N, C-alpha and C positions, 0 to 999 in steps of 0.2 A: 202534034207534036208543042208541049210549049217550048217556049223561047225561052232561052237565059237573062237574068237581071242583070242588067252593067252599072256598076255605080264611079262615075267618077268624080274624085274629088277636082274639089271647089278650089276658091282663093286658102291661103293659112292663115294663118295669124297665128303672131310669134311677142308672147310680152317675159319680161323677167322682174322678179321680185325678189325680195329680200325677206325671209322667216325666221326670229328667232328661233334661237335653235341648246339651250341653259346659258352654257355663257358668252360661245359668239352666235353668230349670224352666217346661212344656210343660198346661197345667192340658187336660183333655179330659172330653168328657162320653162315657160308652159306655151306649148305650140297646139294646137284646135286645129281638124281640115273638117268642118263638112260632109260629108258624104252625098253628092242627089243622083240622084238616078239619069234615066235616057231625056226625059221632059225636065229636066230641072231642078225636079223636086227635092228640097231635101228628105231624107231616108238615116238619115243617119247620120256619127257624126266620129271621127276621129282623134282621141287627144292624149298626150303621154307630155309628161315636166321630168326634166333632165337636168341632174346635175350641173352645176358650172359655179360649182364656187369657185378649183382651185384656175378656172384660166378668168373667173374675173380680178383671184389675186395675182396674176400672172402683169394680165392687164395694167393696173394697180403701180404695176414692181415695175415696171418698162415704160410707164408711163414717168414714172419720179428720175428713172435712169436717162429719159431722151429729158427730162430736166435739167438735168444733174446733168448733161452732156451737154443742154445749151451754156447753163451758165459757165460752163470751163472755154466752151469755144470763143467766148464775147465777153476774155481776160480785159477790165482796164486800168493801165496800170499808173500808179502815182511816181514822175521821173523825178520830178522837182516842185515844190511850194510853192500848191496854184494850178499846175500841168499836169493836164492827167492824158492818157496814149491810150486809146486803142482797139489795136491794132486788131482787122478784122480778116480771116481765111475763109474761101470756102462760098457757094451758092447761100446770099442770102432772099431767103426768101419773107412772107407775110410773118409769121412763129418767129420764124428768129430776125426781125426784124424788130417786132416788141419787146423782144428776150430785148437789145442790145440799143434801143431806149429807157430800158429802164435802169439796164446796170448802170448807164450813164448815168441816168438823173440822179439815182443815186446816189455814188460815188460822186458825183460834182456834191451835193450834200455835206454828203460829209466829211469829204475833204476842202470844203469854201473853195473851192474850184475856180481862179478868172476863167479858163477855156481849156480848153480839149483837141488835142489832137488822133482824127479819126481816121488811118491807116488805111486806105483799098488795094495795098497792091497785093495780096492773098487775092484778093477779087478777082475772080476772072471772067466774070458776065456782068456788067453796066446795064441793066436796060433799063427802058422806059420808068417800071412798077420801084427796083432799088433805090433809082434815083429822087424817087420821091418818097420813098422811108427815110433815106438818107437828110428830107430837103427836110420831112415832120421831126427830123430824131433833129437836130441843126438847131431849129423851131423852137426849140422844148428846151434845149439846153439855153439856147437864151432870154428863155424866156425865168428859168432860175437864174440871170444873171453872168453867166458863161457863155466868150466868143469860142466860135467853133473854127479848126483851120483845116480843111482835107487835103490829105496827102495824098502820094502814088499812084496819081492816073498816068497809065501807059497811054502812049500817041492811039493807036486800039480805040483806047476806053474812053480818051479825050475828043474823037473823031467823032464817036458815035450817041458821045451825048450832044455831039454840036448836032452831031442829020437829024436827029430828036426834038432837038428844042428844049432841049431843058435848061431852066435858064437857072448857074447857079452866079450867076452874078450880084450878089450878095452876101459871097461866102467867102471866105479868102480860102482858095486852094494853093500847093505849093507841090512840084512834083515829086518830091522826092522828100523820103522821112526823113534824113540830115537835114531839107530847107527847112520843112517845118518848124523844126523840134528849133531851129534858129527864132526863126520867124517869133516862132510861141513867144524863145528867155525873152529878143531884142521888146516887143508884147507889155513886158511884165518890168522892164526896163534892166534887164542880165545881155549880158553876153555871152560866146559861143569861142574861149580863145584855147589855139591845140599848144599843149603841153611839153617841151622836148626836156626829157630830163640831162 
């Protein structure tokens, strides 16, 4: 009695390609799988093509939306001539840190700012990576001639940074945003006074 042949699918190979079609482009994914017999010899192959145009379009739209959300999540506010405020809320990861640096530096140049206040009140966790990103931001701002004030350190965050050995001694820090704004005004020769009408 003749034994049945067994075909074994080997490693799959996938490639993405763009094909011009009339006035548009079609995105396709080609998948190829060599078929081997029980001795490992290639005896055939399987190839199929999938139209992934709508998937690529959705991914591009998602990327654009993500970029927009990142920009909205890192607003730079001009609070006075020469003074900018960047209130941070939420988790600061590498992608967001890059966005923070770009937004702040562009705003410093556009507004010819002397001071930038980074308020960390809304950042739940400040670990070594976040601290590293903050220090990079401060150094980049300094290269453009702007001093940075960090505000909004909670007692827990302060204790964590000390425990981690993060050195912020070269950076002006204030416990609250209110204190930071007052400090910024005093550095440019202005004074915040309460007005009672």
